[in-house]
N, C-alpha and C positions, 0 to 999 in steps of 0.2 A: 545474648547470643542463643541459640538454639543447638542443642547438644544431638540432636537426633542428624545423622548423617541422610545427605541426600543421595538416593540411588538414580542411576539411568531410568530405571523402571519406573518409579516414582514419579520422575520429572516428566516423563513421556505421559504417565496417568493426570496429571495435574494439567499440562500444558495439551492436552487433547479436548478438555473442557473448554468451551464456547466464553465462558464469564469464569473469571477469576474472583473470589472472594477474599477478603482480608486474612483469612487462615490460609489460604493458598498463597498468597504472597508473603507471609511470614515463612513458611515451610520451603518456598523456592529461594528466598534470600537468607535463611537463618537468622533473621531478626526478631526482636520480641514483637509482640503484636504491638506497641506504642511506636515504636519505630516503623514497623511496618505499614501502619496508617499514615505516618507521616512520606512514607516512601508513594504509598497508593496515592496520594494526594499529589504528589510531584507527577505521577504518571497521569493524573486525571488533567491538572494545570496544561499538560502538554496535548493530550488528545483524549477526549472523553465520547465516544460515539454513543456510548451505552445512557450515560447521563441517569445511572442510581446510585444512590448514596451506598458506599461502600464495596462497591464492585466496578469492574472494568472488564471489557472484553479484553480476550486473551490477545489478538490481533494488536492492540493498544498498548499491551504490556510487551510484546515481542517488537514492535516500534522502537519504545522508549528504550529498550537494551539494545539497539541497533540490529534487528534480527527483521528480514523482511518477510512478513507472515506468510506470504503467497509461496516463497521458497518451502518454509517447513511444511506447508499444508501439501505442496506436492510431493515431498519425501513421504508424507502419511500416505497419501491415494497411493504412490509408489509401491509401499510397503504392504497395503491392504490389497491391491492388485496382483500381486505375485505370491501369495501366502507369507507376507510377514517376512521374506527374505531380503528386501531391498536395504541399502546402505541408508546411514541417516539415525537420528539420534529421536526420531518420533515415530 
């Protein structure tokens, strides 16, 4: 288990990326890299639009954990369009 505390700001920073790498998954989940690698493979088995070893689209990760990426991206757009004061976590 990773001992670094995940903050909302850091989560937003990671999830704002279009593509997640193994280190991002490890940081988001708090898993060590070997466990995060297994987790990444589970995500890729369910949906792998990108098709690149060791990387997944953030949208694929979000779908895997049960979050509709379109909702998340709408929140992001709303925060961007009104000076970052919108509700939501990204």
